[in-house]
N, C-alpha and C positions, 0 to 999 in steps of 0.2 A: 359102639360096644361098651359095656360097662368097664369102667375103671382103665380105660386107654390112655386118660390124662389130657383128653384133648377137649373137655369140656371148657377149660379155662381159657383157652385161645378162642373158642367159639365165642364165649362170654365177653371178650376184649373185643372182638370183630364186630360182634352186634350192638356193642355200645350200652350194655346192661351191667356192666361190672360194679357200678355204685350201688345198683338195687340187690345185686345177686349176693355180692362179696363184703358187704358191711353187715356182719351179724356175728352172734355167738355160736360156735360150733358145739353140738351137745355129743353125748355118748349113750352110756346104758342108764335106764330110769332105776334110781335109788331109792331104798326105803329108810322109813324111820323105825323101823323094829329092829331092835338089837339082835334079835334071833335070826332074821333074814340074812341070806347068803349075800345080799346086795345092800347091806346096811351101809349108810352113808357116815357114820361116825357122829361124834357129839362135840360141842364146844368149839375150841378154835381150831382143831383137828378136823372138823367135819368137812366132807367134800361139797364143794359148792354146786347148788342146783338152781336150775330156772324155776319158774311158777308151776310146771308140770311135773317136777320131780326128777328131770333129767339132768346128768352129770355135765356141769358146764366146762369144755373142754379148752376152749381158746377162743378170745374174743378178737375179730379182725377188722381193722378199719381200712378203706379203700380211698384213695385219692386219686382225683383225674390225671395227675401227672404221672401215676403208675402205669399207664396205658403204654407208654414207650419208656425203653432201657435208656440210661444215661450213656452219652457219647463219651467214649474211653478219653481219659487225659492225654495218651499219647497221640491220638488223631487230632484232638483240639491242637496241640501243640505243632503238628505238621503242617496242618491247614488253617491259617488264621481267619479265613472265610466262615468256618464253621462255627455255629453259635451251640452252646449248650441246651439240650432240651428243657423246656420249662419245668421247674421244681427241683431241679439238681443244681448244686453249686460247684 
């Protein structure tokens, strides 16, 4: 179902996170027309847009080590045989 919040975990399980999660998230399409309701602005205060005119909301990058959470330091302190997951120090 839409907006359940489960797709993220499906993407992890399927091993396609690097392809699916490394991109810029976009929002509404903005206009260069100063009289339009969705005017993007001008100069240094203009909203950033992609090549199609959509507002660039957030750029995310995914690293393979993000597939696993770090092991809590307390657990590492208790069991000296545990090794921290790769990518965490």
